[in-house]
BANU-75948 format. One record per residue: residue number from 0; residue in three letters; y, x, z of N, C-alpha, C, O in turn. Coordinates in steps of 0.1 Angstrom, whole numbers, padded with zeros to 4 digits, always signed. Atoms other than C-alpha are relative to their C-alpha. Layout:
{gupa NUM; ALA; {Y; X; Z}; {Y; X; Z}; {Y; X; Z}; {Y; X; Z}};
...
END
This chain:
{gupa 0; MET; {-0013; -0003; +0006}; {+0730; +1204; +1363}; {+0002; -0010; -0012}; {-0006; -0012; -0020}};
{gupa 1; GLU; {-0004; +0010; +0010}; {+0748; +1179; +1341}; {+0005; +0007; -0013}; {+0013; +0016; -0012}};
{gupa 2; PRO; {-0005; -0007; +0012}; {+0753; +1188; +1304}; {+0014; -0004; -0003}; {+0019; -0015; +0001}};
{gupa 3; LYS; {-0014; +0002; +0003}; {+0788; +1191; +1292}; {+0001; -0010; -0012}; {-0006; -0009; -0022}};
{gupa 4; ARG; {-0002; +0010; +0010}; {+0800; +1162; +1271}; {+0013; +0003; -0008}; {+0023; +0008; -0002}};
{gupa 5; ASP; {-0012; -0002; +0008}; {+0825; +1165; +1243}; {+0010; -0011; +0003}; {+0006; -0023; +0004}};
{gupa 6; LYS; {-0011; +0010; -0004}; {+0858; +1147; +1251}; {+0002; -0010; -0012}; {+0006; -0021; -0009}};
{gupa 7; GLN; {-0002; +0009; +0011}; {+0859; +1132; +1216}; {-0011; -0009; -0003}; {-0010; -0018; -0011}};
{gupa 8; GLU; {+0012; +0009; +0002}; {+0825; +1115; +1218}; {+0003; -0014; +0002}; {+0000; -0023; -0006}};
{gupa 9; PRO; {-0003; +0014; -0002}; {+0837; +1083; +1234}; {+0010; -0006; -0010}; {+0009; -0017; -0015}};
{gupa 10; ASP; {-0010; +0004; +0010}; {+0867; +1081; +1210}; {-0007; -0003; -0014}; {-0003; -0013; -0020}};
{gupa 11; ALA; {+0007; +0002; +0013}; {+0843; +1084; +1180}; {-0008; -0013; +0001}; {-0008; -0020; -0009}};
{gupa 12; TYR; {+0008; +0012; -0002}; {+0821; +1056; +1194}; {+0009; -0012; -0001}; {+0006; -0023; -0006}};
{gupa 13; ALA; {-0009; +0011; +0000}; {+0851; +1034; +1199}; {+0005; -0003; -0014}; {+0006; -0015; -0018}};
{gupa 14; LYS; {-0004; +0002; +0014}; {+0863; +1039; +1164}; {-0011; -0005; -0009}; {-0008; -0014; -0017}};
{gupa 15; ALA; {+0011; +0006; +0008}; {+0829; +1032; +1150}; {-0002; -0015; +0003}; {-0005; -0023; -0005}};
{gupa 16; GLY; {+0001; +0014; -0004}; {+0828; +1000; +1170}; {+0011; -0009; -0007}; {+0008; -0020; -0011}};
{gupa 17; LEU; {-0011; +0008; +0007}; {+0862; +0989; +1156}; {-0003; -0001; -0015}; {+0000; -0011; -0021}};
{gupa 18; ALA; {+0003; +0001; +0014}; {+0851; +0998; +1121}; {-0011; -0010; -0003}; {-0011; -0016; -0014}};
{gupa 19; MET; {+0011; +0009; +0002}; {+0820; +0977; +1125}; {+0005; -0015; +0002}; {-0002; -0024; -0002}};
{gupa 20; MET; {-0006; +0013; -0001}; {+0842; +0947; +1134}; {+0006; -0005; -0013}; {+0007; -0018; -0014}};
{gupa 21; ILE; {-0007; +0004; +0012}; {+0859; +0946; +1100}; {-0008; -0010; -0008}; {-0002; -0020; -0012}};
{gupa 22; PRO; {+0007; +0010; +0007}; {+0831; +0928; +1081}; {-0001; -0014; +0007}; {+0000; -0024; +0001}};
{gupa 23; MET; {+0001; +0012; -0008}; {+0828; +0903; +1109}; {+0013; -0008; +0000}; {+0013; -0020; -0001}};
{gupa 24; LEU; {-0013; +0006; +0001}; {+0865; +0896; +1109}; {+0003; -0006; -0014}; {+0008; -0017; -0015}};
{gupa 25; MET; {-0002; +0006; +0014}; {+0866; +0891; +1071}; {-0008; -0012; -0002}; {-0004; -0021; -0010}};
{gupa 26; ALA; {+0009; +0012; +0002}; {+0838; +0865; +1074}; {+0004; -0011; +0010}; {+0004; -0023; +0006}};
{gupa 27; ALA; {-0003; +0010; -0010}; {+0849; +0848; +1106}; {+0012; -0009; -0003}; {+0012; -0021; +0000}};
{gupa 28; GLY; {-0012; +0007; +0003}; {+0884; +0838; +1095}; {-0003; -0012; -0010}; {+0001; -0023; -0007}};
{gupa 29; PRO; {+0003; +0011; +0009}; {+0873; +0818; +1064}; {-0010; -0010; +0005}; {-0008; -0022; +0002}};
{gupa 30; ILE; {+0010; +0009; -0005}; {+0843; +0803; +1081}; {+0007; -0009; +0010}; {+0005; -0022; +0010}};
{gupa 31; ALA; {-0007; +0008; -0010}; {+0865; +0791; +1110}; {+0010; -0010; -0007}; {+0011; -0021; -0003}};
{gupa 32; GLY; {-0009; +0008; +0008}; {+0891; +0778; +1085}; {-0008; -0012; -0007}; {-0003; -0023; -0006}};
{gupa 33; LEU; {+0008; +0010; +0006}; {+0864; +0759; +1066}; {-0005; -0011; +0010}; {-0004; -0023; +0007}};
{gupa 34; LEU; {+0005; +0010; -0010}; {+0850; +0743; +1098}; {+0011; -0008; +0005}; {+0009; -0021; +0007}};
{gupa 35; VAL; {-0012; +0008; -0004}; {+0884; +0732; +1110}; {+0004; -0009; -0011}; {+0007; -0021; -0008}};
{gupa 36; GLY; {-0004; +0009; +0011}; {+0893; +0719; +1076}; {-0009; -0012; -0002}; {-0005; -0023; -0005}};
{gupa 37; TRP; {+0011; +0010; +0002}; {+0860; +0700; +1073}; {+0002; -0010; +0011}; {+0001; -0022; +0009}};
{gupa 38; ALA; {-0001; +0009; -0011}; {+0865; +0685; +1108}; {+0012; -0009; -0001}; {+0012; -0021; +0001}};
{gupa 39; LEU; {-0012; +0008; +0001}; {+0901; +0674; +1101}; {-0002; -0010; -0012}; {+0003; -0021; -0011}};
{gupa 40; GLN; {+0002; +0009; +0012}; {+0890; +0659; +1067}; {-0009; -0012; +0005}; {-0006; -0023; +0001}};
{gupa 41; ARG; {+0008; +0011; -0004}; {+0863; +0639; +1084}; {+0007; -0009; +0010}; {+0006; -0021; +0010}};
{gupa 42; TRP; {-0006; +0007; -0011}; {+0882; +0630; +1115}; {+0013; -0009; -0004}; {+0014; -0020; +0000}};
{gupa 43; LEU; {-0013; +0006; +0004}; {+0916; +0621; +1099}; {-0001; -0007; -0013}; {+0008; -0015; -0017}};
{gupa 44; GLY; {+0001; +0007; +0013}; {+0903; +0610; +1066}; {+0009; +0006; -0011}; {+0011; -0001; -0021}};
{gupa 45; TRP; {-0009; -0006; +0010}; {+0926; +0634; +1047}; {-0009; +0004; -0012}; {-0021; +0005; -0011}};
{gupa 46; GLY; {+0007; -0005; +0012}; {+0917; +0646; +1012}; {-0005; +0014; +0001}; {-0004; +0020; +0012}};
{gupa 47; LYS; {+0006; -0014; +0000}; {+0900; +0678; +1002}; {+0010; +0011; +0001}; {+0007; +0023; +0003}};
{gupa 48; TRP; {-0010; -0010; -0001}; {+0933; +0696; +1002}; {+0001; +0007; +0013}; {+0004; +0019; +0014}};
{gupa 49; ILE; {-0001; -0006; -0014}; {+0932; +0701; +1040}; {-0011; +0011; +0001}; {-0009; +0021; +0008}};
{gupa 50; LEU; {+0011; -0010; +0000}; {+0899; +0720; +1035}; {+0005; +0013; -0006}; {+0002; +0024; -0001}};
{gupa 51; TRP; {-0005; -0012; +0007}; {+0915; +0744; +1010}; {+0011; +0006; +0008}; {+0012; +0019; +0008}};
{gupa 52; VAL; {-0011; -0005; -0007}; {+0946; +0748; +1031}; {-0005; +0008; +0012}; {-0001; +0020; +0015}};
{gupa 53; MET; {+0006; -0007; -0012}; {+0925; +0758; +1062}; {-0008; +0012; -0005}; {-0008; +0022; +0003}};
{gupa 54; LEU; {+0007; -0012; +0005}; {+0904; +0781; +1041}; {+0010; +0011; -0003}; {+0007; +0023; +0000}};
{gupa 55; VAL; {-0010; -0010; +0003}; {+0935; +0799; +1028}; {+0005; +0006; +0013}; {+0007; +0018; +0014}};
{gupa 56; LEU; {-0005; -0005; -0013}; {+0948; +0802; +1064}; {-0010; +0008; +0007}; {-0006; +0018; +0013}};
{gupa 57; GLY; {+0010; -0008; -0005}; {+0915; +0815; +1075}; {-0001; +0014; -0006}; {-0003; +0024; +0000}};
{gupa 58; LEU; {+0000; -0012; +0007}; {+0915; +0841; +1048}; {+0012; +0009; +0004}; {+0011; +0021; +0006}};
{gupa 59; ILE; {-0011; -0008; -0004}; {+0950; +0852; +1058}; {-0001; +0005; +0014}; {+0002; +0017; +0016}};
{gupa 60; ALA; {+0002; -0005; -0014}; {+0941; +0854; +1095}; {-0010; +0011; +0000}; {-0008; +0021; +0007}};
{gupa 61; GLY; {+0010; -0011; +0000}; {+0910; +0875; +1087}; {+0006; +0013; -0006}; {+0003; +0023; -0001}};
{gupa 62; ALA; {-0006; -0011; +0006}; {+0930; +0898; +1065}; {+0010; +0007; +0009}; {+0011; +0019; +0010}};
{gupa 63; ARG; {-0010; -0005; -0010}; {+0957; +0902; +1091}; {-0007; +0007; +0011}; {-0002; +0018; +0015}};
{gupa 64; GLU; {+0007; -0006; -0010}; {+0933; +0910; +1118}; {-0007; +0013; -0005}; {-0008; +0023; +0003}};
{gupa 65; THR; {+0006; -0012; +0006}; {+0915; +0935; +1095}; {+0011; +0011; -0001}; {+0008; +0023; +0002}};
{gupa 66; ILE; {-0010; -0009; +0001}; {+0948; +0952; +1089}; {+0004; +0006; +0013}; {+0006; +0018; +0015}};
{gupa 67; ASN; {-0003; -0004; -0013}; {+0955; +0954; +1126}; {-0011; +0010; +0005}; {-0008; +0020; +0011}};
{gupa 68; VAL; {+0011; -0009; -0004}; {+0920; +0970; +1132}; {+0002; +0013; -0007}; {+0000; +0024; -0001}};
{gupa 69; ILE; {-0001; -0012; +0008}; {+0926; +0995; +1104}; {+0012; +0009; +0006}; {+0011; +0021; +0006}};
{gupa 70; LYS; {-0011; -0008; -0006}; {+0960; +1005; +1120}; {-0005; +0006; +0013}; {-0001; +0018; +0016}};
{gupa 71; ARG; {+0005; -0006; -0013}; {+0942; +1010; +1154}; {-0009; +0012; -0003}; {-0010; +0021; +0005}};
{gupa 72; LEU; {+0009; -0011; +0004}; {+0917; +1033; +1136}; {+0007; +0012; -0004}; {+0002; +0023; -0003}};
{gupa 73; SER; {-0008; -0012; +0005}; {+0944; +1055; +1122}; {+0006; +0008; +0011}; {+0013; +0018; +0008}};
END
């Protein structure tokens, strides 16, 4: 005989998984921005400003995705 499972159990696990994505999103955006900025700086020979621009864009992208995840959790 199979034990009864709570209907809310999968939902709780899904929310926990989404919540665990938040630190990764906050780190991945700036890291990706830095890598793209560094590559553009090396490849095109632009100044260090492109590195900072891409870092800021990465921070914005990470924050935006984090806000979307938090909205899904609510």
